[in-house]
N, C-alpha and C positions, 0 to 999 in steps of 0.2 A: 917786743911788746911784753913778753912774759917777764923779762928783767925789770921793766918799768913798773909793772903791777907788783912785783915782789919787792922792789925798793920802796914803794909807797906803803905796802903792808908792814914792812919792817920799821920804817921810819915813823909810822903812826904810833908805835909802841915805845918810843924813846922819849925820856924826860930831858928837857933842856936845862943846862946849868946856867948860872949867872953870866959866865963868860960867853956862852952861846948867845944869850939874849943881848949882851952888849955888842957882839959882832953883828947880830941881826939888825940892831939899831943903826950901826955904821953903814951896813949894806943898804938899808932903807934910804938913808940920806944920799948915798952914792947913786942909787937908782933914780931918786928924785932929780938930782942935778943932771944926770945923763939924759933923762927925758926932757928936762928943761932945755938942755943944750941942743938936742935933736929938734925940738920944736922951734927954737930960735933960728937954726940953720934952715929949716923948712920954710919958715916965714920969710927969711931973707932971699932964699932961692926960688920961692913959689913952688916948692916940690910937694908932691902928693904921696904921703906915706901911709895912706889909709889901707891899702892892700896888705902892706907889711904888718901893720898893727892888727888887721883883721885875722891874719894867720896866727899871731900871738894870742889873740882872744880865743880862737878855736883851740889852741893848745891848752890854754888855761881852763877852758870848759872841760876838756878831756881829763885834765888833772883833777879837777873838782869832782867829776863823775867817779873816777877811780878812788878818790879819797872817801867819797860817800859810800861806795861799795865796801871799802875797808872798814868803815865804821859800822856798817850793817853786819858784816861778818864778826866783828869784835863783839857786838851786842848779842848776836846769836850764841857765840862762845860763852859769854858771860851768863846768859840765861841757862844754857845747858850745864855749865859748871855749878850754878846755884842749885839746879834741880838735882844733880848727882850728889851734891853736898847734903841736901835735905834728905835724899834717900838713904845715904850712908848713915847719917846721924838721926834718922827717923824723926824728923821735925814735922813732917807732913801729917 
């Protein structure tokens, strides 16, 4: 769990390049077709994947919560850094 929180904290400070964004676009298309394929099979076989997708939803909620915590800590760090900068340069 600590590794997961650390990975989110580190990745939230990384800027994506154009190649990264192109790869993300291809990945988005791949995920869309995968979900379409799973739904087609579920429709043909009358299968119920709602429990599986509910677990994925819970995982996404946890990832969103950790990302929000990372943003809050980044904002706190920004405010503290600005305060120290103002103290050092006597702007206040």
